[in-house]
N, C-alpha and C positions, 0 to 999 in steps of 0.2 A: 207137552206143548203148552205154551203160555196162553192164557185165556184173554180174550178181548173184553174190555169194559168201556162203556161209553161214559165219559164225563158229560154232565147234562148240557153244557154249552158247546159241545163239539159235534161236528158233523161226522158221519160215518164214511170216511174216505181212507182206504187202507193202503194206498200207494203213496210213497214219498216222491216228490217232484224236485227237479233241479231248482236252485235258488232263484232263478229268473221267473219261475212259475210258483204260485203260492197255493197252499192247500191246508185246510184244517185236518187233523189226524185223529184217528182212534188211538187210545192209550192202552197199553198192555199191563196186566197184572203179572208180577214176577212170582213164580211158584215158590221160591225160597221165602219170599216175604209173606206170602199167604200161609205157608207152613208155620212161620214164626208167630204170626198173629193168631192163628188158630190153635197154637199150642198153649197160649195164655189161658190159665185156669182160674175161674171164679172160686173154686174150692181151695186151691192153693193160696189165693189172695186172702181168703177168709182165715185160713190157718195162720198166715203170717201176721195179719192184723191182731188176731186173738193172742198170739205170742207176744207181740209188742205191748198189748194192754196188760199182760200178766206181770210186767215189771212194776206195776202200781203207779209209778211216776217216772217220767223220763226228763224231768226238769233238768236244765243244763247245770244247775247248781246242786243237784241231788248227789247222793253217794256214788263213789266210784270203787268202793271197797267191798260192798255186798255183792255176792255172786248171783243173787236171785232178784234183786230189785234195784231201781235207780238207773241213771244214765250209763254208768260204767258197765253194768251187766248187759244192758240193751246194746251198747256198742260192740261188746265182745261177742254177743250172740249173732249180731248182724254179720260180723266178719267171719265167724265160723260157718254161718249159713252160706255165704257167698263162696267160701273156700270149697264147699261141697260142689257148687256149680262149676267152679274153675277146673275141676277134674276132667270135664268134658272138652276143655279148650285146647288140649295138647300143649300146655305150657304157656299159651298166649295170654291167659287171664291171670293177673297177679293182684294180691290183696294187701292193703295197708291201712293202718289208722294214722292219718296225717295229723299229728298233734301240734297244737299252737297254744300260746299263752295269751289270754285276754286280760288286759290291765283293768284295774278298778276304774269305773267311769263316773262314780257318784250317783248313778241312776239305777241301772238294773244289774250292775256288776259291783257288789260291795267290796270285794277283795280280789286280788289277782287270782285267776283260775285257769287251769289247763283244760282245754277242750280238744276234741278230735273229730275229724270227718272220716267216715268209713268209706274207702274207695276201692272199687274193683275196676281195673284197667284191662280192657280187651284190646291187645295190641293189633294194629293193622297188619295185613299180610304183605303190603308193598313197602319195602324199606325206603323208597323214595317219596312216599306219601306221608307228609307231616301233619295232615289235618287231624283235628281233635274235635269230638262232639261230646258234650256233657249232658247227662240226664240226672236230675236230682229230686229228692224229697227231704224234708227235715225230720230228723229222728227225735228231736226234743218235743216235749209237751208241756202244758201249763193248765192251771185252773183259773179261777177269777183273779186271784192275787198273783201277779206275775213274779212276785218274790217268794212265794210259798214253795219251797223246795222239798217239802216232806208230805204235804197233803196229796190225796189221790188225784191223779191227772191221767185218766186212761188214754186220751189222745188217739182214739180209734180212727177218726176221720182226719183230725188235725194234729199231726199229719201222718198218722199211721197208714192212711190210704196211699199217700205219695211215697212213703218209705217202702211199703209192701210192693207198690208198682215197680220201684227201682230194683228190688230184690227179684221179683218175678221176671223183669226184663233181663237181668243178668242170667237167670236160669235158662230162659228160652233162647238167648242169643249167644251163650258161651261157646257152643259148638260150631257156630256159623263163622264164615270167613269174609271179612270186608277189607278192602284196601286201606281204609282209614281207621283210626283208633277211636274207640268209644269208652268213656269213663262213666261208670254207674256210681253215684255217690249219695250217701246218707249224711247230710250235713247237720252239725250241732249248732246251737246258739241262735236259731232263727227268732225264737220268742223273746230273747234278751236283747236283740238288736242286729240280727242278720250277720252275726259274727263269723259263722262257718263259711257262708257264701263270700263274705268280704275277704276272708283269708284266702280262699281258693281263687277268687278273681285276682287278687294282688299277686298270688303266686304265678298264675298264668301270665300275667303282665310282665313280672320280673324275669320269668324264665322264657319269655318270648314264644309262648305256645301259639301255634296257628289254630286258634280256637274259632271254629266256623259258626257254631251254634250251641246255645245252652237252653235246655228245656227244663223249666222249674215246675214241678207238680206239687201243688199245695191245696189240699182238700178237693179230692176228685172222686169221692165215694158216696156223697149224700145226694139223693134225688127227691127229697121231700122238704119243702120250705114251711117254716112256721108263718103265722099271720095270713099269708095268701093261700095256704093249703095246696100249693101246686105240687103235682107229682109228675116228674118228667125225667126219664132215664134215656132220652133220645138226643139230648143236646148238651154240649159242653162249651165253655167259654175259653177263648185264648186272649189274654191281655198283651198288648204290645205298644211300645212307645211310638209316638208320631215324630215329633221333633226330638232328635237324639239328645240324651242327657250329656253325652260327651260330643260336643259339636264345636269344631274349629270355626274361625271366621270364614275360611274358604268354603267349608261345608255349608255354612249358613247362607253365604252368598249364592251358591249353586242352588240350594233348596228354594230360596226366594225367587230366583230367576226362572225356575221351571215349575213352581207351584208344587213342590214335592213334600208337603207336610204329611201326606199319607203314604209316603214311599220310602220310609226309613228301612234299613236292613232288617230290623226286628219285625216290621210290618210285612216285609216280603216273606220272612220265615213263617209268620202267622198265616198268610195266604197259602203258602206251600203246605203247611200242616192241614189246612182245610181241604185242599185238593187231594193230597195223598191219603189223609185219614178217611175221607168219604169214598175214596177209590177202593180201600181195603177193608173197612169196618162197616158192615151192614147196620142199619138202624141207628146211625149216629150222625147228627148234624153238628158241624163245628161252627160256632158262632164267633165272629170276630168282634172283639170289644176294643174300640178305639180309645182306650185309656191304658196308662201304664199299670194301674191296679185299681182296686176299689177305693172309695172315698176314705181318706185318712188311714189307709192301710198300706202295707208293703209286703214284699216277698223276696225270696232269695235270688230272683232274676235281677233285682235292682242294682246290687253292687257290680254285676257284670255289665249292665248297661252303662253305669257310671264310669266303668273302666274302658268303655269303647267297644265292648263285645256285642254280638247279636244275641239277644236273650228274650224269652217270652215266659209268661206264666200260664199254665193249664189249670183251670179251676172249674168246679161244678157249676152248673147253670143257676141253681137255686140253693141258697144257704139256709141253714136252720140254726138260729141263734139260741135256741133252748139247749143245744148240745155244745156250742162253741165257746171256749173259755169260761166254762161254768163249773162251780163247785158241785161235787156229787151230792145230790139231795132229792127229796120228793116234796113238792109243793102243789097243793090243789090237785092232787092225783096225777101230777106231771112229774116224770122222773127226769131230772136235769143231769147232764154229764155226757161226755163223748164216748159212748159205748159201742161195741161191735154190732149190736142189734139195730143201730141206727144207720148202718152202712148198707148200701145196695151193692152187693158184690158183683152182680151181673153188669151194673153200670160201671163199677170200678174196672171190670174186665175190659169193657169196650174202650174206656179211656186209656187203659194201659196199652191196648192194641194200637190206639192212635199214635202213642209214642213209639211203639215198636216199628210200625210201618214207616214213620218219618225217619227214624234213625237208620233203619236198614236201607231205605232208598237213598238217603243223603250219603251214607258211608260207602255205598256202592257206585255212586255217580262219579263222573269226571270232576275235576276242579272247575270252578266257574270261569267263564270267559273273562279276558282282561281288556282294559282300556276301551270299554264300550262307550260309544259316542253317537250322537245324532248331529248330522251336518246342518248348521243353521245359517251358513253364509249365503245361501241361495234363496231367492224369493220363488217359492214353488208350493204347490198343493200336494206334494208327495212327501214321503219321509225316507230319507237316506240314512241308513244305519251302518256303522262300521265297528268292528271289534277285532281282537287278536285271540288266537287259540291259547289255552292255558299252557304254561311252560313246564308244569309238573304233572306227574301222574299219567294215566292212560290217555291216549288221544280220543277226543270225542268222535262219535260217528256223525254227528251233526249238531244243529242248534235249533232251539225253539225261540221264535220271536213272539213275545206276548203283547197283546193289545187290549186296551179298555178305554171307554169314554172317560173323560175327566171326572165325571160324577159317579162312576161305577166303583163299587167296593172291591170287586174281584175281577181278575183277568177274564176277558170275554172271548178272545180268539187266541189260538195257539198255532203258529205257522212253522212248519219244518223247513229248514234250509241246510245246505251242505257246505256253503262257502262262509266267508267271514265278512261279507258285505251284502246288503239287500236294499232295494228301493221299493217301497210299498206305495200303492196307489191310495194312500190315506194322508190327509194333511197332518203334519207333525204338531200343528197348533190345536188340533181337536182331539187328540188321543194321547194317552200315556203308553210308553213302550218299555219293554225289558227284554233281555236276552239270557237264555240259560243253555248250558252245554248238556248234551244227552249222549249216552252210550248206545251200543247196538241193542241192548236189552231193554232200553227205555227208561233207565234211571236218570233223573234230571238233577242238575245242580240247583242251588238257589239262584233266583233271577237277579240280574244286575241291571239297574236303571241307567240309561245312557246319560252322559254329560254332554252339554252343548259343545260342538266342534265348530270353530270359526275359521 
């Protein structure tokens, strides 16, 4: 029997009402998702991180010939590791190294070089469901000199933590069945210019993937910051763009007309991860950071955003610059370098579980509702919403209408309806709204913000 869990802003009302009567609802935890999140192991994550560190450097320009060190050995090991997990999938998980050539750029790529993304694809069980979800970490590492391809670059946290999370997610999710497809990918070339992510985003665009969401995990294992000496393994940041990097004139006009600077699809994904993560992962608060990334920094979600996809970055709450992009050395009794002993593996476990819960819930949910709109032609203090049922995938059991005041960062009310229209006794001018589809087990799609209907 599924357990009931209260989301902090929801009232405990367990009966759904017809769409002419509105009620807030208690949300359920799915036992399958609980089992997945609880199967994630801090010990396994530590083993994976230490193995990644054993390659001495995973610099994108390091050797691909040596069997024990360098990026080539690391890529081959990651593929072999995920092939072990694929055995539990009944043939649905397949492995590949998606190779691509990066041309010399006069900056961080001195000569043409072949790189590869290690990809495990868990095929969805519904042949009519073409949705794709990507979770990534970057397998390459670096020290202070971004062009040093031979010096030690352990990369335990940056981004051994994200890569280990991807591998562990593949392990615990391989045997599960979801209607949609999930791709677990360790990308190369992040430190040299986001090349692996750019290649994958371009491929998704060219091949017309129905890529619904991309979760980039980059540095998710450190819980102790230098300078401030903060120790916190209970909070994690999600960075998301406000104004989309790929915005058409029509999109910009709509955004300006509704005041939608905080309602991009990526920001909806970030809010979704906060709700689902805190539903399933105890002692973890998901903090929404209303920036695309840190100052003067970037990550593998950026090329996906630039290509028009929904993408976010998951990142530790507090960074430690003694360990990040540092040559291995000891100064003033401080050991610099990105080593496994600086990783909080329990914290890494929780952040990996956040990804697992999000992916499992999204890949189990119905397609999102279509043509969602709010009627603006009438002078009224109510809000009239209309939408259409998704044309693909399983039929939703119903829909959630989400509401929040215009100054609120998170959705504050969640109202269940069974039809595709609703008139709410709240002024459309004073609230933001969204609609998401939900199945009988309580799996929700991403929310869709309504466009004005005249």
